[in-house]
N, CA, C and O atoms as a GROMACS GRO file, in nm:
protein
  528
    1UNK      N    1   8.454  -2.601  -4.865
    1UNK     CA    2   8.382  -2.478  -4.888
    1UNK      C    3   8.354  -2.412  -4.754
    1UNK      O    4   8.314  -2.480  -4.660
    2UNK      N    5   8.373  -2.285  -4.745
    2UNK     CA    6   8.350  -2.211  -4.623
    2UNK      C    7   8.284  -2.079  -4.659
    2UNK      O    8   8.313  -2.020  -4.763
    3UNK      N    9   8.197  -2.035  -4.575
    3UNK     CA   10   8.131  -1.908  -4.601
    3UNK      C   11   8.115  -1.832  -4.470
    3UNK      O   12   8.067  -1.887  -4.371
    4UNK      N   13   8.156  -1.707  -4.471
    4UNK     CA   14   8.129  -1.617  -4.361
    4UNK      C   15   8.001  -1.546  -4.401
    4UNK      O   16   8.005  -1.443  -4.469
    5UNK      N   17   7.889  -1.601  -4.359
    5UNK     CA   18   7.763  -1.560  -4.418
    5UNK      C   19   7.694  -1.442  -4.353
    5UNK      O   20   7.626  -1.366  -4.421
    6UNK      N   21   7.710  -1.425  -4.226
    6UNK     CA   22   7.627  -1.324  -4.163
    6UNK      C   23   7.694  -1.270  -4.038
    6UNK      O   24   7.756  -1.344  -3.961
    7UNK      N   25   7.681  -1.143  -4.020
    7UNK     CA   26   7.723  -1.080  -3.896
    7UNK      C   27   7.614  -0.981  -3.857
    7UNK      O   28   7.589  -0.885  -3.929
    8UNK      N   29   7.551  -1.004  -3.746
    8UNK     CA   30   7.441  -0.920  -3.699
    8UNK      C   31   7.475  -0.868  -3.561
    8UNK      O   32   7.469  -0.942  -3.463
    9UNK      N   33   7.511  -0.743  -3.552
    9UNK     CA   34   7.546  -0.687  -3.422
    9UNK      C   35   7.664  -0.762  -3.363
    9UNK      O   36   7.770  -0.773  -3.426
   10UNK      N   37   7.644  -0.814  -3.243
   10UNK     CA   38   7.752  -0.888  -3.177
   10UNK      C   39   7.744  -1.038  -3.204
   10UNK      O   40   7.818  -1.116  -3.145
   11UNK      N   41   7.655  -1.079  -3.293
   11UNK     CA   42   7.638  -1.220  -3.327
   11UNK      C   43   7.687  -1.246  -3.468
   11UNK      O   44   7.677  -1.160  -3.555
   12UNK      N   45   7.740  -1.366  -3.489
   12UNK     CA   46   7.779  -1.403  -3.624
   12UNK      C   47   7.775  -1.553  -3.638
   12UNK      O   48   7.772  -1.627  -3.539
   13UNK      N   49   7.776  -1.598  -3.764
   13UNK     CA   50   7.783  -1.741  -3.789
   13UNK      C   51   7.860  -1.769  -3.916
   13UNK      O   52   7.872  -1.685  -4.004
   14UNK      N   53   7.911  -1.891  -3.922
   14UNK     CA   54   7.987  -1.940  -4.036
   14UNK      C   55   7.935  -2.080  -4.068
   14UNK      O   56   7.908  -2.158  -3.977
   15UNK      N   57   7.921  -2.110  -4.196
   15UNK     CA   58   7.874  -2.241  -4.238
   15UNK      C   59   7.980  -2.302  -4.328
   15UNK      O   60   8.030  -2.237  -4.420
   16UNK      N   61   8.015  -2.427  -4.301
   16UNK     CA   62   8.117  -2.499  -4.376
   16UNK      C   63   8.059  -2.630  -4.427
   16UNK      O   64   7.985  -2.697  -4.355
   17UNK      N   65   8.093  -2.667  -4.549
   17UNK     CA   66   8.058  -2.800  -4.599
   17UNK      C   67   8.179  -2.888  -4.574
   17UNK      O   68   8.288  -2.864  -4.627
   18UNK      N   69   8.159  -2.990  -4.493
   18UNK     CA   70   8.266  -3.084  -4.459
   18UNK      C   71   8.242  -3.215  -4.533
   18UNK      O   72   8.153  -3.222  -4.618
   19UNK      N   73   8.318  -3.316  -4.501
   19UNK     CA   74   8.305  -3.447  -4.565
   19UNK      C   75   8.180  -3.518  -4.512
   19UNK      O   76   8.187  -3.588  -4.410
   20UNK      N   77   8.069  -3.502  -4.580
   20UNK     CA   78   7.946  -3.572  -4.544
   20UNK      C   79   7.856  -3.499  -4.446
   20UNK      O   80   7.755  -3.554  -4.404
   21UNK      N   81   7.890  -3.377  -4.410
   21UNK     CA   82   7.802  -3.300  -4.321
   21UNK      C   83   7.825  -3.150  -4.339
   21UNK      O   84   7.925  -3.106  -4.395
   22UNK      N   85   7.728  -3.075  -4.290
   22UNK     CA   86   7.737  -2.930  -4.289
   22UNK      C   87   7.765  -2.889  -4.145
   22UNK      O   88   7.696  -2.931  -4.052
   23UNK      N   89   7.867  -2.807  -4.127
   23UNK     CA   90   7.904  -2.762  -3.992
   23UNK      C   91   7.878  -2.613  -3.982
   23UNK      O   92   7.912  -2.536  -4.072
   24UNK      N   93   7.817  -2.573  -3.873
   24UNK     CA   94   7.797  -2.431  -3.851
   24UNK      C   95   7.853  -2.392  -3.716
   24UNK      O   96   7.847  -2.469  -3.619
   25UNK      N   97   7.907  -2.273  -3.712
   25UNK     CA   98   7.956  -2.214  -3.587
   25UNK      C   99   7.880  -2.083  -3.569
   25UNK      O  100   7.867  -2.005  -3.663
   26UNK      N  101   7.830  -2.060  -3.449
   26UNK     CA  102   7.769  -1.930  -3.422
   26UNK      C  103   7.812  -1.882  -3.285
   26UNK      O  104   7.831  -1.960  -3.192
   27UNK      N  105   7.828  -1.751  -3.276
   27UNK     CA  106   7.871  -1.687  -3.152
   27UNK      C  107   7.782  -1.568  -3.123
   27UNK      O  108   7.726  -1.506  -3.214
   28UNK      N  109   7.769  -1.538  -2.995
   28UNK     CA  110   7.699  -1.416  -2.956
   28UNK      C  111   7.555  -1.439  -2.915
   28UNK      O  112   7.510  -1.552  -2.899
   29UNK      N  113   7.485  -1.328  -2.899
   29UNK     CA  114   7.344  -1.332  -2.860
   29UNK      C  115   7.259  -1.377  -2.978
   29UNK      O  116   7.294  -1.354  -3.094
   30UNK      N  117   7.149  -1.443  -2.947
   30UNK     CA  118   7.060  -1.493  -3.051
   30UNK      C  119   6.926  -1.422  -3.039
   30UNK      O  120   6.880  -1.390  -2.929
   31UNK      N  121   6.863  -1.398  -3.153
   31UNK     CA  122   6.727  -1.346  -3.155
   31UNK      C  123   6.656  -1.409  -3.274
   31UNK      O  124   6.720  -1.475  -3.356
   32UNK      N  125   6.524  -1.390  -3.286
   32UNK     CA  126   6.451  -1.456  -3.396
   32UNK      C  127   6.503  -1.420  -3.535
   32UNK      O  128   6.508  -1.506  -3.623
   33UNK      N  129   6.542  -1.295  -3.557
   33UNK     CA  130   6.596  -1.254  -3.687
   33UNK      C  131   6.725  -1.329  -3.718
   33UNK      O  132   6.744  -1.380  -3.829
   34UNK      N  133   6.813  -1.336  -3.620
   34UNK     CA  134   6.939  -1.409  -3.635
   34UNK      C  135   6.912  -1.556  -3.667
   34UNK      O  136   6.971  -1.612  -3.760
   35UNK      N  137   6.824  -1.619  -3.588
   35UNK     CA  138   6.792  -1.761  -3.607
   35UNK      C  139   6.734  -1.788  -3.745
   35UNK      O  140   6.769  -1.886  -3.810
   36UNK      N  141   6.645  -1.701  -3.790
   36UNK     CA  142   6.585  -1.718  -3.923
   36UNK      C  143   6.691  -1.712  -4.032
   36UNK      O  144   6.693  -1.797  -4.121
   37UNK      N  145   6.779  -1.614  -4.026
   37UNK     CA  146   6.886  -1.603  -4.126
   37UNK      C  147   6.979  -1.724  -4.122
   37UNK      O  148   7.011  -1.782  -4.226
   38UNK      N  149   7.021  -1.762  -4.002
   38UNK     CA  150   7.112  -1.875  -3.988
   38UNK      C  151   7.050  -2.002  -4.046
   38UNK      O  152   7.111  -2.068  -4.130
   39UNK      N  153   6.928  -2.036  -4.002
   39UNK     CA  154   6.869  -2.163  -4.046
   39UNK      C  155   6.828  -2.162  -4.192
   39UNK      O  156   6.832  -2.266  -4.258
   40UNK      N  157   6.789  -2.047  -4.245
   40UNK     CA  158   6.761  -2.039  -4.388
   40UNK      C  159   6.888  -2.070  -4.467
   40UNK      O  160   6.883  -2.142  -4.567
   41UNK      N  161   7.001  -2.016  -4.424
   41UNK     CA  162   7.128  -2.042  -4.493
   41UNK      C  163   7.175  -2.186  -4.475
   41UNK      O  164   7.232  -2.245  -4.567
   42UNK      N  165   7.150  -2.243  -4.358
   42UNK     CA  166   7.187  -2.384  -4.335
   42UNK      C  167   7.107  -2.474  -4.428
   42UNK      O  168   7.163  -2.561  -4.494
   43UNK      N  169   6.976  -2.453  -4.434
   43UNK     CA  170   6.890  -2.535  -4.521
   43UNK      C  171   6.931  -2.519  -4.667
   43UNK      O  172   6.938  -2.618  -4.740
   44UNK      N  173   6.958  -2.397  -4.709
   44UNK     CA  174   7.002  -2.372  -4.847
   44UNK      C  175   7.132  -2.446  -4.877
   44UNK      O  176   7.147  -2.505  -4.984
   45UNK      N  177   7.226  -2.444  -4.783
   45UNK     CA  178   7.353  -2.514  -4.800
   45UNK      C  179   7.331  -2.664  -4.807
   45UNK      O  180   7.388  -2.732  -4.893
   46UNK      N  181   7.249  -2.717  -4.718
   46UNK     CA  182   7.220  -2.862  -4.719
   46UNK      C  183   7.158  -2.904  -4.851
   46UNK      O  184   7.201  -3.002  -4.912
   47UNK      N  185   7.058  -2.830  -4.896
   47UNK     CA  186   6.989  -2.866  -5.019
   47UNK      C  187   7.080  -2.855  -5.141
   47UNK      O  188   7.076  -2.940  -5.230
   48UNK      N  189   7.162  -2.751  -5.147
   48UNK     CA  190   7.247  -2.733  -5.264
   48UNK      C  191   7.358  -2.838  -5.272
   48UNK      O  192   7.411  -2.864  -5.381
   49UNK      N  193   7.394  -2.898  -5.159
   49UNK     CA  194   7.499  -3.001  -5.157
   49UNK      C  195   7.442  -3.142  -5.134
   49UNK      O  196   7.517  -3.240  -5.132
   50UNK      N  197   7.311  -3.150  -5.118
   50UNK     CA  198   7.244  -3.278  -5.093
   50UNK      C  199   7.304  -3.350  -4.971
   50UNK      O  200   7.328  -3.470  -4.973
   51UNK      N  201   7.327  -3.272  -4.866
   51UNK     CA  202   7.382  -3.323  -4.740
   51UNK      C  203   7.284  -3.280  -4.630
   51UNK      O  204   7.250  -3.162  -4.619
   52UNK      N  205   7.239  -3.376  -4.550
   52UNK     CA  206   7.137  -3.346  -4.450
   52UNK      C  207   7.180  -3.378  -4.308
   52UNK      O  208   7.097  -3.389  -4.218
   53UNK      N  209   7.310  -3.394  -4.287
   53UNK     CA  210   7.366  -3.405  -4.152
   53UNK      C  211   7.422  -3.268  -4.115
   53UNK      O  212   7.496  -3.207  -4.193
   54UNK      N  213   7.387  -3.222  -3.997
   54UNK     CA  214   7.428  -3.089  -3.953
   54UNK      C  215   7.494  -3.100  -3.816
   54UNK      O  216   7.439  -3.159  -3.724
   55UNK      N  217   7.613  -3.041  -3.805
   55UNK     CA  218   7.681  -3.028  -3.676
   55UNK      C  219   7.683  -2.880  -3.641
   55UNK      O  220   7.749  -2.801  -3.708
   56UNK      N  221   7.611  -2.845  -3.536
   56UNK     CA  222   7.609  -2.706  -3.490
   56UNK      C  223   7.696  -2.690  -3.368
   56UNK      O  224   7.684  -2.766  -3.271
   57UNK      N  225   7.784  -2.592  -3.372
   57UNK     CA  226   7.871  -2.562  -3.258
   57UNK      C  227   7.847  -2.415  -3.224
   57UNK      O  228   7.876  -2.326  -3.304
   58UNK      N  229   7.793  -2.391  -3.105
   58UNK     CA  230   7.758  -2.254  -3.068
   58UNK      C  231   7.820  -2.213  -2.936
   58UNK      O  232   7.851  -2.296  -2.851
   59UNK      N  233   7.838  -2.084  -2.924
   59UNK     CA  234   7.878  -2.023  -2.798
   59UNK      C  235   7.782  -1.907  -2.778
   59UNK      O  236   7.807  -1.794  -2.821
   60UNK      N  237   7.672  -1.937  -2.713
   60UNK     CA  238   7.564  -1.842  -2.700
   60UNK      C  239   7.592  -1.745  -2.586
   60UNK      O  240   7.617  -1.786  -2.473
   61UNK      N  241   7.588  -1.615  -2.617
   61UNK     CA  242   7.618  -1.513  -2.516
   61UNK      C  243   7.505  -1.500  -2.414
   61UNK      O  244   7.530  -1.480  -2.295
   62UNK      N  245   7.382  -1.511  -2.461
   62UNK     CA  246   7.268  -1.506  -2.370
   62UNK      C  247   7.168  -1.612  -2.412
   62UNK      O  248   7.143  -1.632  -2.531
   63UNK      N  249   7.112  -1.677  -2.316
   63UNK     CA  250   7.022  -1.788  -2.343
   63UNK      C  251   6.887  -1.737  -2.392
   63UNK      O  252   6.842  -1.630  -2.352
   64UNK      N  253   6.825  -1.815  -2.480
   64UNK     CA  254   6.688  -1.782  -2.520
   64UNK      C  255   6.595  -1.823  -2.407
   64UNK      O  256   6.631  -1.905  -2.322
   65UNK      N  257   6.475  -1.766  -2.406
   65UNK     CA  258   6.382  -1.804  -2.300
   65UNK      C  259   6.289  -1.914  -2.350
   65UNK      O  260   6.288  -1.949  -2.468
   66UNK      N  261   6.212  -1.968  -2.259
   66UNK     CA  262   6.125  -2.082  -2.289
   66UNK      C  263   6.024  -2.047  -2.398
   66UNK      O  264   5.996  -2.130  -2.484
   67UNK      N  265   5.970  -1.925  -2.396
   67UNK     CA  266   5.874  -1.884  -2.499
   67UNK      C  267   5.936  -1.885  -2.638
   67UNK      O  268   5.869  -1.918  -2.736
   68UNK      N  269   6.064  -1.849  -2.647
   68UNK     CA  270   6.131  -1.846  -2.777
   68UNK      C  271   6.153  -1.985  -2.834
   68UNK      O  272   6.172  -2.000  -2.955
   69UNK      N  273   6.151  -2.088  -2.750
   69UNK     CA  274   6.167  -2.225  -2.798
   69UNK      C  275   6.052  -2.260  -2.892
   69UNK      O  276   6.073  -2.330  -2.991
   70UNK      N  277   5.932  -2.212  -2.864
   70UNK     CA  278   5.819  -2.235  -2.955
   70UNK      C  279   5.845  -2.170  -3.091
   70UNK      O  280   5.805  -2.224  -3.194
   71UNK      N  281   5.911  -2.055  -3.091
   71UNK     CA  282   5.949  -1.990  -3.216
   71UNK      C  283   6.050  -2.074  -3.294
   71UNK      O  284   6.045  -2.080  -3.416
   72UNK      N  285   6.142  -2.137  -3.221
   72UNK     CA  286   6.240  -2.225  -3.285
   72UNK      C  287   6.168  -2.343  -3.350
   72UNK      O  288   6.201  -2.382  -3.462
   73UNK      N  289   6.070  -2.399  -3.281
   73UNK     CA  290   5.992  -2.510  -3.335
   73UNK      C  291   5.917  -2.467  -3.461
   73UNK      O  292   5.919  -2.539  -3.561
   74UNK      N  293   5.852  -2.352  -3.458
   74UNK     CA  294   5.779  -2.302  -3.576
   74UNK      C  295   5.875  -2.280  -3.693
   74UNK      O  296   5.842  -2.314  -3.807
   75UNK      N  297   5.991  -2.223  -3.665
   75UNK     CA  298   6.090  -2.199  -3.770
   75UNK      C  299   6.138  -2.330  -3.830
   75UNK      O  300   6.149  -2.342  -3.952
   76UNK      N  301   6.166  -2.429  -3.746
   76UNK     CA  302   6.211  -2.560  -3.795
   76UNK      C  303   6.106  -2.623  -3.886
   76UNK      O  304   6.139  -2.676  -3.992
   77UNK      N  305   5.982  -2.617  -3.845
   77UNK     CA  306   5.874  -2.673  -3.927
   77UNK      C  307   5.859  -2.595  -4.058
   77UNK      O  308   5.844  -2.655  -4.164
   78UNK      N  309   5.864  -2.463  -4.051
   78UNK     CA  310   5.851  -2.377  -4.169
   78UNK      C  311   5.960  -2.407  -4.272
   78UNK      O  312   5.934  -2.410  -4.392
   79UNK      N  313   6.082  -2.427  -4.224
   79UNK     CA  314   6.196  -2.452  -4.314
   79UNK      C  315   6.206  -2.598  -4.357
   79UNK      O  316   6.292  -2.632  -4.439
   80UNK      N  317   6.121  -2.684  -4.303
   80UNK     CA  318   6.121  -2.824  -4.344
   80UNK      C  319   6.228  -2.909  -4.279
   80UNK      O  320   6.271  -3.008  -4.336
   81UNK      N  321   6.270  -2.871  -4.159
   81UNK     CA  322   6.371  -2.949  -4.087
   81UNK      C  323   6.303  -3.070  -4.024
   81UNK      O  324   6.270  -3.070  -3.906
   82UNK      N  325   6.283  -3.172  -4.106
   82UNK     CA  326   6.212  -3.291  -4.062
   82UNK      C  327   6.309  -3.406  -4.042
   82UNK      O  328   6.429  -3.383  -4.024
   83UNK      N  329   6.260  -3.529  -4.045
   83UNK     CA  330   6.343  -3.648  -4.021
   83UNK      C  331   6.449  -3.671  -4.128
   83UNK      O  332   6.540  -3.752  -4.108
   84UNK      N  333   6.440  -3.602  -4.240
   84UNK     CA  334   6.546  -3.613  -4.342
   84UNK      C  335   6.677  -3.558  -4.285
   84UNK      O  336   6.785  -3.607  -4.316
   85UNK      N  337   6.665  -3.456  -4.202
   85UNK     CA  338   6.781  -3.391  -4.142
   85UNK      C  339   6.818  -3.463  -4.012
   85UNK      O  340   6.732  -3.511  -3.939
   86UNK      N  341   6.947  -3.469  -3.986
   86UNK     CA  342   6.998  -3.522  -3.860
   86UNK      C  343   7.091  -3.415  -3.805
   86UNK      O  344   7.194  -3.383  -3.865
   87UNK      N  345   7.054  -3.359  -3.689
   87UNK     CA  346   7.126  -3.244  -3.635
   87UNK      C  347   7.185  -3.275  -3.498
   87UNK      O  348   7.114  -3.314  -3.406
   88UNK      N  349   7.315  -3.256  -3.487
   88UNK     CA  350   7.387  -3.271  -3.360
   88UNK      C  351   7.429  -3.131  -3.315
   88UNK      O  352   7.479  -3.052  -3.394
   89UNK      N  353   7.407  -3.103  -3.188
   89UNK     CA  354   7.432  -2.969  -3.138
   89UNK      C  355   7.526  -2.971  -3.020
   89UNK      O  356   7.509  -3.050  -2.927
   90UNK      N  357   7.628  -2.883  -3.024
   90UNK     CA  358   7.721  -2.867  -2.912
   90UNK      C  359   7.717  -2.720  -2.870
   90UNK      O  360   7.750  -2.632  -2.949
   91UNK      N  361   7.678  -2.696  -2.748
   91UNK     CA  362   7.677  -2.561  -2.692
   91UNK      C  363   7.799  -2.547  -2.603
   91UNK      O  364   7.816  -2.622  -2.507
   92UNK      N  365   7.885  -2.451  -2.635
   92UNK     CA  366   8.010  -2.431  -2.562
   92UNK      C  367   7.992  -2.350  -2.433
   92UNK      O  368   8.079  -2.354  -2.345
   93UNK      N  369   7.882  -2.278  -2.421
   93UNK     CA  370   7.856  -2.199  -2.302
   93UNK      C  371   7.774  -2.283  -2.204
   93UNK      O  372   7.655  -2.306  -2.227
   94UNK      N  373   7.834  -2.329  -2.094
   94UNK     CA  374   7.762  -2.415  -2.000
   94UNK      C  375   7.636  -2.350  -1.943
   94UNK      O  376   7.544  -2.421  -1.903
   95UNK      N  377   7.631  -2.218  -1.939
   95UNK     CA  378   7.512  -2.150  -1.887
   95UNK      C  379   7.390  -2.167  -1.979
   95UNK      O  380   7.277  -2.144  -1.936
   96UNK      N  381   7.412  -2.207  -2.102
   96UNK     CA  382   7.302  -2.225  -2.197
   96UNK      C  383   7.261  -2.370  -2.214
   96UNK      O  384   7.168  -2.399  -2.289
   97UNK      N  385   7.329  -2.462  -2.146
   97UNK     CA  386   7.300  -2.605  -2.166
   97UNK      C  387   7.158  -2.645  -2.131
   97UNK      O  388   7.099  -2.727  -2.202
   98UNK      N  389   7.101  -2.589  -2.025
   98UNK     CA  390   6.965  -2.628  -1.986
   98UNK      C  391   6.864  -2.594  -2.095
   98UNK      O  392   6.779  -2.676  -2.128
   99UNK      N  393   6.872  -2.474  -2.150
   99UNK     CA  394   6.776  -2.435  -2.253
   99UNK      C  395   6.800  -2.512  -2.382
   99UNK      O  396   6.706  -2.540  -2.455
  100UNK      N  397   6.926  -2.547  -2.411
  100UNK     CA  398   6.956  -2.628  -2.529
  100UNK      C  399   6.893  -2.767  -2.513
  100UNK      O  400   6.833  -2.819  -2.607
  101UNK      N  401   6.906  -2.825  -2.396
  101UNK     CA  402   6.845  -2.957  -2.371
  101UNK      C  403   6.692  -2.948  -2.378
  101UNK      O  404   6.628  -3.039  -2.432
  102UNK      N  405   6.634  -2.842  -2.325
  102UNK     CA  406   6.490  -2.823  -2.333
  102UNK      C  407   6.446  -2.810  -2.479
  102UNK      O  408   6.347  -2.870  -2.521
  103UNK      N  409   6.520  -2.731  -2.556
  103UNK     CA  410   6.490  -2.714  -2.699
  103UNK      C  411   6.499  -2.847  -2.771
  103UNK      O  412   6.414  -2.879  -2.854
  104UNK      N  413   6.602  -2.925  -2.740
  104UNK     CA  414   6.616  -3.059  -2.799
  104UNK      C  415   6.492  -3.143  -2.770
  104UNK      O  416   6.438  -3.208  -2.860
  105UNK      N  417   6.446  -3.143  -2.646
  105UNK     CA  418   6.328  -3.222  -2.608
  105UNK      C  419   6.204  -3.177  -2.683
  105UNK      O  420   6.126  -3.260  -2.730
  106UNK      N  421   6.184  -3.047  -2.695
  106UNK     CA  422   6.067  -2.995  -2.767
  106UNK      C  423   6.074  -3.034  -2.914
  106UNK      O  424   5.975  -3.084  -2.969
  107UNK      N  425   6.188  -3.012  -2.978
  107UNK     CA  426   6.201  -3.042  -3.121
  107UNK      C  427   6.189  -3.192  -3.148
  107UNK      O  428   6.118  -3.233  -3.240
  108UNK      N  429   6.256  -3.273  -3.068
  108UNK     CA  430   6.252  -3.417  -3.094
  108UNK      C  431   6.114  -3.476  -3.067
  108UNK      O  432   6.077  -3.576  -3.128
  109UNK      N  433   6.037  -3.415  -2.978
  109UNK     CA  434   5.900  -3.462  -2.954
  109UNK      C  435   5.810  -3.433  -3.073
  109UNK      O  436   5.701  -3.489  -3.083
  110UNK      N  437   5.853  -3.345  -3.161
  110UNK     CA  438   5.776  -3.310  -3.281
  110UNK      C  439   5.839  -3.367  -3.407
  110UNK      O  440   5.824  -3.311  -3.516
  111UNK      N  441   5.909  -3.478  -3.393
  111UNK     CA  442   5.967  -3.553  -3.506
  111UNK      C  443   6.077  -3.477  -3.578
  111UNK      O  444   6.094  -3.491  -3.699
  112UNK      N  445   6.152  -3.396  -3.504
  112UNK     CA  446   6.270  -3.331  -3.560
  112UNK      C  447   6.390  -3.402  -3.499
  112UNK      O  448   6.403  -3.412  -3.377
  113UNK      N  449   6.478  -3.452  -3.585
  113UNK     CA  450   6.588  -3.539  -3.544
  113UNK      C  451   6.707  -3.455  -3.497
  113UNK      O  452   6.795  -3.420  -3.576
  114UNK      N  453   6.710  -3.425  -3.368
  114UNK     CA  454   6.815  -3.341  -3.312
  114UNK      C  455   6.857  -3.397  -3.177
  114UNK      O  456   6.776  -3.450  -3.101
  115UNK      N  457   6.987  -3.384  -3.148
  115UNK     CA  458   7.041  -3.422  -3.017
  115UNK      C  459   7.148  -3.323  -2.977
  115UNK      O  460   7.222  -3.272  -3.062
  116UNK      N  461   7.156  -3.295  -2.848
  116UNK     CA  462   7.261  -3.206  -2.798
  116UNK      C  463   7.370  -3.288  -2.730
  116UNK      O  464   7.345  -3.395  -2.675
  117UNK      N  465   7.490  -3.235  -2.736
  117UNK     CA  466   7.608  -3.304  -2.682
  117UNK      C  467   7.697  -3.203  -2.612
  117UNK      O  468   7.688  -3.083  -2.634
  118UNK      N  469   7.785  -3.256  -2.525
  118UNK     CA  470   7.880  -3.169  -2.457
  118UNK      C  471   8.017  -3.169  -2.524
  118UNK      O  472   8.102  -3.086  -2.492
  119UNK      N  473   8.039  -3.260  -2.617
  119UNK     CA  474   8.168  -3.270  -2.687
  119UNK      C  475   8.145  -3.287  -2.837
  119UNK      O  476   8.054  -3.358  -2.879
  120UNK      N  477   8.228  -3.222  -2.916
  120UNK     CA  478   8.216  -3.228  -3.062
  120UNK      C  479   8.234  -3.370  -3.113
  120UNK      O  480   8.160  -3.413  -3.202
  121UNK      N  481   8.328  -3.444  -3.059
  121UNK     CA  482   8.352  -3.581  -3.107
  121UNK      C  483   8.231  -3.671  -3.083
  121UNK      O  484   8.197  -3.753  -3.168
  122UNK      N  485   8.167  -3.657  -2.967
  122UNK     CA  486   8.046  -3.735  -2.939
  122UNK      C  487   7.937  -3.699  -3.040
  122UNK      O  488   7.865  -3.787  -3.088
  123UNK      N  489   7.925  -3.572  -3.070
  123UNK     CA  490   7.823  -3.526  -3.166
  123UNK      C  491   7.849  -3.584  -3.304
  123UNK      O  492   7.757  -3.631  -3.370
  124UNK      N  493   7.975  -3.582  -3.347
  124UNK     CA  494   8.009  -3.640  -3.478
  124UNK      C  495   7.983  -3.790  -3.481
  124UNK      O  496   7.931  -3.842  -3.580
  125UNK      N  497   8.018  -3.859  -3.374
  125UNK     CA  498   7.993  -4.004  -3.368
  125UNK      C  499   7.845  -4.033  -3.388
  125UNK      O  500   7.809  -4.121  -3.466
  126UNK      N  501   7.760  -3.961  -3.317
  126UNK     CA  502   7.615  -3.982  -3.331
  126UNK      C  503   7.566  -3.944  -3.470
  126UNK      O  504   7.483  -4.013  -3.529
  127UNK      N  505   7.620  -3.834  -3.522
  127UNK     CA  506   7.577  -3.785  -3.653
  127UNK      C  507   7.596  -3.891  -3.761
  127UNK      O  508   7.515  -3.901  -3.853
  128UNK      N  509   7.703  -3.969  -3.751
  128UNK     CA  510   7.732  -4.070  -3.852
  128UNK      C  511   7.690  -4.210  -3.810
  128UNK      O  512   7.715  -4.307  -3.883
  129UNK      N  513   7.627  -4.223  -3.695
  129UNK     CA  514   7.577  -4.354  -3.652
  129UNK      C  515   7.443  -4.381  -3.720
  129UNK      O  516   7.383  -4.292  -3.780
  130UNK      N  517   7.398  -4.504  -3.710
  130UNK     CA  518   7.268  -4.539  -3.767
  130UNK      C  519   7.156  -4.516  -3.668
  130UNK      O  520   7.039  -4.528  -3.703
  131UNK      N  521   7.189  -4.482  -3.544
  131UNK     CA  522   7.085  -4.458  -3.444
  131UNK      C  523   7.021  -4.321  -3.465
  131UNK      O  524   7.082  -4.229  -3.519
  132UNK      N  525   6.899  -4.312  -3.421
  132UNK     CA  526   6.827  -4.184  -3.430
  132UNK      C  527   6.847  -4.115  -3.300
  132UNK      O  528   6.796  -4.004  -3.282
   0.00000   0.00000   0.00000
């Protein structure tokens, strides 16, 4: 199953149901409206397929700032992205890696099961491992 769900300005995302996980691809600049739409659709897809492993692959055009990370945390809590979900994240834009790692640290410190990776295969390996 594949869905071209949203295109907002120069940003877009696609969500796919794969064998045992939900995969999302997003490109372009990110803002709170974009993030809300993307994550609402991801959660809806996970719940409708009873799959709670998520592989996110992004190529972010511009990095979010540190203040926006708190918004990401609030959104994750609001949407119920708790320990039931296991999220592996791969950022393809090396300029965004620092903020992705910071976001990972903030979310994981609040009991949200997320890890960032530099390679898709490493992310998939962790996603299907028994480790948290």
